[in-house]
TORROMI-691955 format. One record per atom (N, C-alpha, C): residue number from 0; x, y, z; residue in three letters; atom name. Coordinates in Angstrom, 1 decimal. Example, Ala and Ser with C-alpha at 12.3 -4.5 7.8 and 13.67 -1.06 7.14 Angstrom:
2
{num 0 u 13.2 v -5.7 w 7.8 residuo ALA atomo N} .
{num 0 u 12.3 v -4.5 w 7.8 residuo ALA atomo CA} .
{num 0 u 13.2 v -3.3 w 7.8 residuo ALA atomo C} .
{num 1 u 12.8 v -2.2 w 7.1 residuo SER atomo N} .
{num 1 u 13.7 v -1.1 w 7.1 residuo SER atomo CA} .
{num 1 u 12.9 v 0.0 w 7.9 residuo SER atomo C} .
//
This chain:
99
{num 0 u -121.8 v 59.2 w -38.4 residuo UNK atomo N} .
{num 0 u -120.4 v 59.5 w -38.3 residuo UNK atomo CA} .
{num 0 u -120.0 v 59.9 w -36.9 residuo UNK atomo C} .
{num 1 u -120.8 v 60.8 w -36.3 residuo UNK atomo N} .
{num 1 u -120.5 v 61.2 w -35.0 residuo UNK atomo CA} .
{num 1 u -120.6 v 60.0 w -34.0 residuo UNK atomo C} .
{num 2 u -121.5 v 59.1 w -34.2 residuo UNK atomo N} .
{num 2 u -121.5 v 57.9 w -33.3 residuo UNK atomo CA} .
{num 2 u -120.3 v 57.0 w -33.5 residuo UNK atomo C} .
{num 3 u -119.8 v 57.0 w -34.7 residuo UNK atomo N} .
{num 3 u -118.6 v 56.1 w -35.0 residuo UNK atomo CA} .
{num 3 u -117.4 v 56.8 w -34.3 residuo UNK atomo C} .
{num 4 u -117.3 v 58.1 w -34.4 residuo UNK atomo N} .
{num 4 u -116.2 v 58.9 w -33.7 residuo UNK atomo CA} .
{num 4 u -116.3 v 58.7 w -32.2 residuo UNK atomo C} .
{num 5 u -117.4 v 58.8 w -31.6 residuo UNK atomo N} .
{num 5 u -117.7 v 58.6 w -30.2 residuo UNK atomo CA} .
{num 5 u -117.2 v 57.2 w -29.8 residuo UNK atomo C} .
{num 6 u -117.6 v 56.2 w -30.6 residuo UNK atomo N} .
{num 6 u -117.3 v 54.8 w -30.4 residuo UNK atomo CA} .
{num 6 u -115.7 v 54.6 w -30.4 residuo UNK atomo C} .
{num 7 u -115.0 v 55.2 w -31.5 residuo UNK atomo N} .
{num 7 u -113.6 v 55.1 w -31.5 residuo UNK atomo CA} .
{num 7 u -112.9 v 55.8 w -30.4 residuo UNK atomo C} .
{num 8 u -113.4 v 56.9 w -30.0 residuo UNK atomo N} .
{num 8 u -112.9 v 57.7 w -28.9 residuo UNK atomo CA} .
{num 8 u -112.9 v 56.9 w -27.6 residuo UNK atomo C} .
{num 9 u -114.1 v 56.3 w -27.4 residuo UNK atomo N} .
{num 9 u -114.4 v 55.4 w -26.2 residuo UNK atomo CA} .
{num 9 u -113.4 v 54.3 w -26.3 residuo UNK atomo C} .
{num 10 u -113.2 v 53.7 w -27.4 residuo UNK atomo N} .
{num 10 u -112.2 v 52.6 w -27.5 residuo UNK atomo CA} .
{num 10 u -110.8 v 53.0 w -27.2 residuo UNK atomo C} .
{num 11 u -110.4 v 54.1 w -27.7 residuo UNK atomo N} .
{num 11 u -109.1 v 54.7 w -27.4 residuo UNK atomo CA} .
{num 11 u -108.9 v 54.9 w -25.9 residuo UNK atomo C} .
{num 12 u -109.9 v 55.6 w -25.3 residuo UNK atomo N} .
{num 12 u -109.9 v 55.8 w -23.9 residuo UNK atomo CA} .
{num 12 u -109.7 v 54.5 w -23.1 residuo UNK atomo C} .
{num 13 u -110.6 v 53.5 w -23.5 residuo UNK atomo N} .
{num 13 u -110.5 v 52.2 w -22.8 residuo UNK atomo CA} .
{num 13 u -109.1 v 51.6 w -22.9 residuo UNK atomo C} .
{num 14 u -108.6 v 51.7 w -24.1 residuo UNK atomo N} .
{num 14 u -107.3 v 51.1 w -24.3 residuo UNK atomo CA} .
{num 14 u -106.2 v 51.9 w -23.5 residuo UNK atomo C} .
{num 15 u -106.3 v 53.2 w -23.4 residuo UNK atomo N} .
{num 15 u -105.3 v 54.0 w -22.6 residuo UNK atomo CA} .
{num 15 u -105.5 v 53.7 w -21.2 residuo UNK atomo C} .
{num 16 u -106.7 v 53.5 w -20.7 residuo UNK atomo N} .
{num 16 u -107.0 v 53.2 w -19.3 residuo UNK atomo CA} .
{num 16 u -106.4 v 51.9 w -19.0 residuo UNK atomo C} .
{num 17 u -106.6 v 50.9 w -19.9 residuo UNK atomo N} .
{num 17 u -106.1 v 49.5 w -19.7 residuo UNK atomo CA} .
{num 17 u -104.6 v 49.5 w -19.6 residuo UNK atomo C} .
{num 18 u -104.0 v 50.2 w -20.5 residuo UNK atomo N} .
{num 18 u -102.5 v 50.3 w -20.5 residuo UNK atomo CA} .
{num 18 u -101.9 v 51.0 w -19.3 residuo UNK atomo C} .
{num 19 u -102.7 v 52.0 w -18.8 residuo UNK atomo N} .
{num 19 u -102.3 v 52.7 w -17.6 residuo UNK atomo CA} .
{num 19 u -102.4 v 51.7 w -16.4 residuo UNK atomo C} .
{num 20 u -103.4 v 51.0 w -16.4 residuo UNK atomo N} .
{num 20 u -103.7 v 50.0 w -15.3 residuo UNK atomo CA} .
{num 20 u -102.5 v 49.0 w -15.3 residuo UNK atomo C} .
{num 21 u -102.3 v 48.5 w -16.5 residuo UNK atomo N} .
{num 21 u -101.3 v 47.4 w -16.5 residuo UNK atomo CA} .
{num 21 u -99.9 v 48.0 w -16.2 residuo UNK atomo C} .
{num 22 u -99.5 v 49.2 w -16.6 residuo UNK atomo N} .
{num 22 u -98.2 v 49.8 w -16.3 residuo UNK atomo CA} .
{num 22 u -98.2 v 50.0 w -14.8 residuo UNK atomo C} .
{num 23 u -99.2 v 50.6 w -14.2 residuo UNK atomo N} .
{num 23 u -99.3 v 50.8 w -12.7 residuo UNK atomo CA} .
{num 23 u -99.1 v 49.5 w -12.0 residuo UNK atomo C} .
{num 24 u -99.8 v 48.4 w -12.5 residuo UNK atomo N} .
{num 24 u -99.8 v 47.1 w -11.9 residuo UNK atomo CA} .
{num 24 u -98.3 v 46.6 w -11.9 residuo UNK atomo C} .
{num 25 u -97.6 v 46.7 w -13.1 residuo UNK atomo N} .
{num 25 u -96.3 v 46.2 w -13.2 residuo UNK atomo CA} .
{num 25 u -95.3 v 47.0 w -12.3 residuo UNK atomo C} .
{num 26 u -95.5 v 48.4 w -12.2 residuo UNK atomo N} .
{num 26 u -94.7 v 49.1 w -11.4 residuo UNK atomo CA} .
{num 26 u -94.9 v 48.7 w -9.9 residuo UNK atomo C} .
{num 27 u -96.1 v 48.5 w -9.5 residuo UNK atomo N} .
{num 27 u -96.4 v 48.1 w -8.1 residuo UNK atomo CA} .
{num 27 u -95.8 v 46.7 w -7.8 residuo UNK atomo C} .
{num 28 u -95.9 v 45.9 w -8.7 residuo UNK atomo N} .
{num 28 u -95.3 v 44.5 w -8.6 residuo UNK atomo CA} .
{num 28 u -93.9 v 44.6 w -8.5 residuo UNK atomo C} .
{num 29 u -93.2 v 45.3 w -9.3 residuo UNK atomo N} .
{num 29 u -91.7 v 45.5 w -9.2 residuo UNK atomo CA} .
{num 29 u -91.3 v 46.2 w -7.9 residuo UNK atomo C} .
{num 30 u -92.0 v 47.1 w -7.4 residuo UNK atomo N} .
{num 30 u -91.7 v 47.7 w -6.2 residuo UNK atomo CA} .
{num 30 u -91.9 v 46.8 w -5.0 residuo UNK atomo C} .
{num 31 u -92.9 v 46.0 w -5.0 residuo UNK atomo N} .
{num 31 u -93.2 v 44.9 w -4.1 residuo UNK atomo CA} .
{num 31 u -92.2 v 43.9 w -4.0 residuo UNK atomo C} .
{num 32 u -91.6 v 43.5 w -5.3 residuo UNK atomo N} .
{num 32 u -90.6 v 42.5 w -5.3 residuo UNK atomo CA} .
{num 32 u -89.3 v 43.0 w -4.7 residuo UNK atomo C} .
{num 33 u -89.0 v 44.2 w -5.0 residuo UNK atomo N} .
{num 33 u -87.8 v 44.9 w -4.5 residuo UNK atomo CA} .
{num 33 u -87.8 v 45.1 w -3.0 residuo UNK atomo C} .
{num 34 u -88.9 v 45.5 w -2.5 residuo UNK atomo N} .
{num 34 u -89.1 v 45.6 w -1.1 residuo UNK atomo CA} .
{num 34 u -89.0 v 44.3 w -0.3 residuo UNK atomo C} .
{num 35 u -89.7 v 43.3 w -0.9 residuo UNK atomo N} .
{num 35 u -89.7 v 42.0 w -0.3 residuo UNK atomo CA} .
{num 35 u -88.3 v 41.4 w -0.3 residuo UNK atomo C} .
{num 36 u -87.5 v 41.6 w -1.4 residuo UNK atomo N} .
{num 36 u -86.2 v 41.1 w -1.4 residuo UNK atomo CA} .
{num 36 u -85.2 v 41.8 w -0.4 residuo UNK atomo C} .
{num 37 u -85.4 v 43.1 w -0.2 residuo UNK atomo N} .
{num 37 u -84.7 v 43.8 w 0.8 residuo UNK atomo CA} .
{num 37 u -85.0 v 43.4 w 2.2 residuo UNK atomo C} .
{num 38 u -86.3 v 43.2 w 2.5 residuo UNK atomo N} .
{num 38 u -86.7 v 42.8 w 3.8 residuo UNK atomo CA} .
{num 38 u -86.2 v 41.4 w 4.1 residuo UNK atomo C} .
{num 39 u -86.3 v 40.5 w 3.0 residuo UNK atomo N} .
{num 39 u -85.8 v 39.1 w 3.2 residuo UNK atomo CA} .
{num 39 u -84.4 v 39.0 w 3.4 residuo UNK atomo C} .
{num 40 u -83.7 v 39.9 w 2.8 residuo UNK atomo N} .
{num 40 u -82.2 v 39.9 w 2.9 residuo UNK atomo CA} .
{num 40 u -81.8 v 40.3 w 4.4 residuo UNK atomo C} .
{num 41 u -82.6 v 41.4 w 4.9 residuo UNK atomo N} .
{num 41 u -82.2 v 41.9 w 6.2 residuo UNK atomo CA} .
{num 41 u -82.6 v 40.8 w 7.3 residuo UNK atomo C} .
{num 42 u -83.7 v 40.1 w 7.1 residuo UNK atomo N} .
{num 42 u -84.1 v 39.1 w 8.0 residuo UNK atomo CA} .
{num 42 u -83.1 v 38.0 w 8.0 residuo UNK atomo C} .
{num 43 u -82.6 v 37.6 w 6.8 residuo UNK atomo N} .
{num 43 u -81.5 v 36.5 w 6.7 residuo UNK atomo CA} .
{num 43 u -80.2 v 37.0 w 7.4 residuo UNK atomo C} .
{num 44 u -79.8 v 38.2 w 7.1 residuo UNK atomo N} .
{num 44 u -78.6 v 38.7 w 7.8 residuo UNK atomo CA} .
{num 44 u -78.7 v 38.7 w 9.3 residuo UNK atomo C} .
{num 45 u -79.8 v 39.2 w 9.8 residuo UNK atomo N} .
{num 45 u -80.1 v 39.3 w 11.3 residuo UNK atomo CA} .
{num 45 u -79.9 v 37.9 w 11.8 residuo UNK atomo C} .
{num 46 u -80.6 v 36.9 w 11.2 residuo UNK atomo N} .
{num 46 u -80.6 v 35.6 w 11.8 residuo UNK atomo CA} .
{num 46 u -79.2 v 35.0 w 11.7 residuo UNK atomo C} .
{num 47 u -78.5 v 35.2 w 10.6 residuo UNK atomo N} .
{num 47 u -77.2 v 34.7 w 10.5 residuo UNK atomo CA} .
{num 47 u -76.3 v 35.3 w 11.5 residuo UNK atomo C} .
{num 48 u -76.3 v 36.5 w 11.7 residuo UNK atomo N} .
{num 48 u -75.5 v 37.2 w 12.7 residuo UNK atomo CA} .
{num 48 u -75.8 v 36.7 w 14.1 residuo UNK atomo C} .
{num 49 u -77.0 v 36.5 w 14.5 residuo UNK atomo N} .
{num 49 u -77.3 v 36.0 w 15.8 residuo UNK atomo CA} .
{num 49 u -76.8 v 34.5 w 16.0 residuo UNK atomo C} .
{num 50 u -77.0 v 33.7 w 15.0 residuo UNK atomo N} .
{num 50 u -76.5 v 32.3 w 14.9 residuo UNK atomo CA} .
{num 50 u -74.9 v 32.3 w 15.0 residuo UNK atomo C} .
{num 51 u -74.3 v 33.1 w 14.3 residuo UNK atomo N} .
{num 51 u -72.8 v 33.1 w 14.3 residuo UNK atomo CA} .
{num 51 u -72.4 v 33.6 w 15.7 residuo UNK atomo C} .
{num 52 u -73.0 v 34.5 w 16.3 residuo UNK atomo N} .
{num 52 u -72.6 v 35.0 w 17.7 residuo UNK atomo CA} .
{num 52 u -72.9 v 33.9 w 18.7 residuo UNK atomo C} .
{num 53 u -74.0 v 33.3 w 18.7 residuo UNK atomo N} .
{num 53 u -74.3 v 32.2 w 19.5 residuo UNK atomo CA} .
{num 53 u -73.3 v 31.0 w 19.4 residuo UNK atomo C} .
{num 54 u -73.0 v 30.7 w 18.1 residuo UNK atomo N} .
{num 54 u -72.0 v 29.7 w 17.9 residuo UNK atomo CA} .
{num 54 u -70.6 v 29.9 w 18.4 residuo UNK atomo C} .
{num 55 u -70.2 v 31.2 w 18.2 residuo UNK atomo N} .
{num 55 u -68.8 v 31.6 w 18.6 residuo UNK atomo CA} .
{num 55 u -68.8 v 31.8 w 20.2 residuo UNK atomo C} .
{num 56 u -69.8 v 32.4 w 20.8 residuo UNK atomo N} .
{num 56 u -69.7 v 32.8 w 22.2 residuo UNK atomo CA} .
{num 56 u -70.7 v 32.2 w 23.1 residuo UNK atomo C} .
{num 57 u -71.5 v 31.3 w 22.6 residuo UNK atomo N} .
{num 57 u -72.4 v 30.6 w 23.4 residuo UNK atomo CA} .
{num 57 u -73.8 v 31.3 w 23.7 residuo UNK atomo C} .
{num 58 u -73.9 v 32.5 w 23.8 residuo UNK atomo N} .
{num 58 u -75.2 v 33.3 w 23.9 residuo UNK atomo CA} .
{num 58 u -75.0 v 34.7 w 23.5 residuo UNK atomo C} .
{num 59 u -76.1 v 35.4 w 23.4 residuo UNK atomo N} .
{num 59 u -76.1 v 36.8 w 23.1 residuo UNK atomo CA} .
{num 59 u -76.8 v 37.5 w 24.1 residuo UNK atomo C} .
{num 60 u -76.4 v 38.8 w 24.3 residuo UNK atomo N} .
{num 60 u -77.1 v 39.7 w 25.3 residuo UNK atomo CA} .
{num 60 u -78.3 v 40.2 w 24.6 residuo UNK atomo C} .
{num 61 u -79.3 v 40.4 w 25.6 residuo UNK atomo N} .
{num 61 u -80.6 v 40.9 w 25.0 residuo UNK atomo CA} .
{num 61 u -80.5 v 42.3 w 24.3 residuo UNK atomo C} .
{num 62 u -79.6 v 43.1 w 24.8 residuo UNK atomo N} .
{num 62 u -79.5 v 44.5 w 24.2 residuo UNK atomo CA} .
{num 62 u -78.9 v 44.3 w 22.8 residuo UNK atomo C} .
{num 63 u -77.9 v 43.3 w 22.6 residuo UNK atomo N} .
{num 63 u -77.4 v 43.1 w 21.3 residuo UNK atomo CA} .
{num 63 u -78.5 v 42.6 w 20.4 residuo UNK atomo C} .
{num 64 u -79.3 v 41.6 w 20.9 residuo UNK atomo N} .
{num 64 u -80.4 v 41.1 w 20.0 residuo UNK atomo CA} .
{num 64 u -81.3 v 42.2 w 19.5 residuo UNK atomo C} .
{num 65 u -81.6 v 43.1 w 20.5 residuo UNK atomo N} .
{num 65 u -82.5 v 44.2 w 20.1 residuo UNK atomo CA} .
{num 65 u -81.8 v 45.1 w 19.1 residuo UNK atomo C} .
{num 66 u -80.5 v 45.4 w 19.2 residuo UNK atomo N} .
{num 66 u -79.8 v 46.2 w 18.3 residuo UNK atomo CA} .
{num 66 u -79.9 v 45.5 w 16.9 residuo UNK atomo C} .
{num 67 u -79.7 v 44.2 w 16.9 residuo UNK atomo N} .
{num 67 u -79.6 v 43.5 w 15.6 residuo UNK atomo CA} .
{num 67 u -81.0 v 43.6 w 15.0 residuo UNK atomo C} .
{num 68 u -82.0 v 43.3 w 15.8 residuo UNK atomo N} .
{num 68 u -83.4 v 43.3 w 15.3 residuo UNK atomo CA} .
{num 68 u -83.8 v 44.7 w 14.7 residuo UNK atomo C} .
{num 69 u -83.3 v 45.7 w 15.3 residuo UNK atomo N} .
{num 69 u -83.8 v 47.0 w 14.9 residuo UNK atomo CA} .
{num 69 u -82.8 v 47.6 w 13.8 residuo UNK atomo C} .
{num 70 u -81.8 v 47.0 w 13.4 residuo UNK atomo N} .
{num 70 u -80.9 v 47.5 w 12.4 residuo UNK atomo CA} .
{num 70 u -81.4 v 47.2 w 11.0 residuo UNK atomo C} .
{num 71 u -81.5 v 48.3 w 10.2 residuo UNK atomo N} .
{num 71 u -82.1 v 48.2 w 8.9 residuo UNK atomo CA} .
{num 71 u -81.1 v 48.5 w 7.7 residuo UNK atomo C} .
{num 72 u -79.8 v 48.5 w 8.1 residuo UNK atomo N} .
{num 72 u -78.7 v 48.7 w 7.0 residuo UNK atomo CA} .
{num 72 u -78.0 v 47.4 w 7.0 residuo UNK atomo C} .
{num 73 u -78.0 v 46.9 w 5.8 residuo UNK atomo N} .
{num 73 u -77.3 v 45.6 w 5.6 residuo UNK atomo CA} .
{num 73 u -75.8 v 45.8 w 5.8 residuo UNK atomo C} .
{num 74 u -75.3 v 46.9 w 5.4 residuo UNK atomo N} .
{num 74 u -73.8 v 47.2 w 5.5 residuo UNK atomo CA} .
{num 74 u -73.5 v 47.1 w 7.0 residuo UNK atomo C} .
{num 75 u -74.2 v 47.5 w 7.9 residuo UNK atomo N} .
{num 75 u -73.9 v 47.5 w 9.3 residuo UNK atomo CA} .
{num 75 u -74.0 v 46.1 w 9.8 residuo UNK atomo C} .
{num 76 u -75.0 v 45.3 w 9.4 residuo UNK atomo N} .
{num 76 u -75.0 v 43.9 w 9.8 residuo UNK atomo CA} .
{num 76 u -73.8 v 43.1 w 9.3 residuo UNK atomo C} .
{num 77 u -73.3 v 43.4 w 8.1 residuo UNK atomo N} .
{num 77 u -72.1 v 42.8 w 7.5 residuo UNK atomo CA} .
{num 77 u -70.9 v 43.2 w 8.4 residuo UNK atomo C} .
{num 78 u -70.9 v 44.5 w 8.8 residuo UNK atomo N} .
{num 78 u -69.7 v 45.0 w 9.6 residuo UNK atomo CA} .
{num 78 u -69.7 v 44.2 w 10.9 residuo UNK atomo C} .
{num 79 u -70.9 v 44.1 w 11.6 residuo UNK atomo N} .
{num 79 u -70.9 v 43.3 w 12.8 residuo UNK atomo CA} .
{num 79 u -70.4 v 41.8 w 12.5 residuo UNK atomo C} .
{num 80 u -70.9 v 41.2 w 11.5 residuo UNK atomo N} .
{num 80 u -70.5 v 39.9 w 11.2 residuo UNK atomo CA} .
{num 80 u -68.9 v 39.7 w 11.0 residuo UNK atomo C} .
{num 81 u -68.3 v 40.7 w 10.4 residuo UNK atomo N} .
{num 81 u -66.9 v 40.8 w 10.3 residuo UNK atomo CA} .
{num 81 u -66.3 v 40.8 w 11.6 residuo UNK atomo C} .
{num 82 u -66.8 v 41.6 w 12.5 residuo UNK atomo N} .
{num 82 u -66.2 v 41.7 w 13.9 residuo UNK atomo CA} .
{num 82 u -66.4 v 40.4 w 14.6 residuo UNK atomo C} .
{num 83 u -67.4 v 39.8 w 14.5 residuo UNK atomo N} .
{num 83 u -67.7 v 38.4 w 15.2 residuo UNK atomo CA} .
{num 83 u -66.7 v 37.4 w 14.6 residuo UNK atomo C} .
{num 84 u -66.6 v 37.4 w 13.4 residuo UNK atomo N} .
{num 84 u -65.8 v 36.3 w 12.7 residuo UNK atomo CA} .
{num 84 u -64.3 v 36.6 w 13.0 residuo UNK atomo C} .
{num 85 u -63.8 v 37.8 w 12.9 residuo UNK atomo N} .
{num 85 u -62.4 v 38.1 w 13.2 residuo UNK atomo CA} .
{num 85 u -62.0 v 38.2 w 14.7 residuo UNK atomo C} .
{num 86 u -62.9 v 38.2 w 15.6 residuo UNK atomo N} .
{num 86 u -62.6 v 38.3 w 17.0 residuo UNK atomo CA} .
{num 86 u -62.0 v 37.0 w 17.5 residuo UNK atomo C} .
{num 87 u -60.9 v 37.1 w 18.2 residuo UNK atomo N} .
{num 87 u -60.3 v 35.9 w 18.8 residuo UNK atomo CA} .
{num 87 u -60.9 v 35.5 w 20.2 residuo UNK atomo C} .
{num 88 u -61.7 v 36.5 w 20.8 residuo UNK atomo N} .
{num 88 u -62.3 v 36.2 w 22.0 residuo UNK atomo CA} .
{num 88 u -63.5 v 37.2 w 22.2 residuo UNK atomo C} .
{num 89 u -64.3 v 36.9 w 23.3 residuo UNK atomo N} .
{num 89 u -65.5 v 37.7 w 23.5 residuo UNK atomo CA} .
{num 89 u -65.1 v 39.1 w 24.0 residuo UNK atomo C} .
{num 90 u -63.9 v 39.2 w 24.6 residuo UNK atomo N} .
{num 90 u -63.5 v 40.5 w 25.0 residuo UNK atomo CA} .
{num 90 u -63.4 v 41.5 w 23.9 residuo UNK atomo C} .
{num 91 u -63.0 v 41.0 w 22.7 residuo UNK atomo N} .
{num 91 u -62.8 v 41.9 w 21.5 residuo UNK atomo CA} .
{num 91 u -64.1 v 42.5 w 21.0 residuo UNK atomo C} .
{num 92 u -65.2 v 41.8 w 21.3 residuo UNK atomo N} .
{num 92 u -66.6 v 42.2 w 20.8 residuo UNK atomo CA} .
{num 92 u -67.5 v 42.6 w 21.9 residuo UNK atomo C} .
{num 93 u -66.9 v 42.8 w 23.1 residuo UNK atomo N} .
{num 93 u -67.8 v 43.2 w 24.3 residuo UNK atomo CA} .
{num 93 u -68.5 v 44.5 w 24.0 residuo UNK atomo C} .
{num 94 u -67.7 v 45.5 w 23.4 residuo UNK atomo N} .
{num 94 u -68.3 v 46.7 w 23.2 residuo UNK atomo CA} .
{num 94 u -69.5 v 46.6 w 22.2 residuo UNK atomo C} .
{num 95 u -69.5 v 45.6 w 21.4 residuo UNK atomo N} .
{num 95 u -70.6 v 45.4 w 20.4 residuo UNK atomo CA} .
{num 95 u -71.8 v 44.9 w 21.2 residuo UNK atomo C} .
{num 96 u -71.6 v 44.1 w 22.2 residuo UNK atomo N} .
{num 96 u -72.7 v 43.6 w 23.0 residuo UNK atomo CA} .
{num 96 u -73.3 v 44.6 w 23.9 residuo UNK atomo C} .
{num 97 u -72.5 v 45.5 w 24.4 residuo UNK atomo N} .
{num 97 u -72.9 v 46.4 w 25.5 residuo UNK atomo CA} .
{num 97 u -73.4 v 47.8 w 25.0 residuo UNK atomo C} .
{num 98 u -73.4 v 48.1 w 23.7 residuo UNK atomo N} .
{num 98 u -73.8 v 49.5 w 23.3 residuo UNK atomo CA} .
{num 98 u -75.3 v 49.5 w 23.3 residuo UNK atomo C} .
//
């Protein structure tokens, strides 16, 4: 009887351990997917912003490229895109390039 109880206890522990492992694995996978999606979005926004700037004004200043590369807020990248799109000339975005 005691041996059967020990065996059932061990099975219950193994099942709980397996469930915990699977739950932890699923949580880690979800977190990895979310992080990857965020990083991929930032990379795409940075590249699009630089392409838009090059297309509109011919080239980009190195300091602006560094600012874009180090920016981690999508809303800021979108704001810069809006400035580039709505500018009628390079003089309107000169402060963006020189900061």
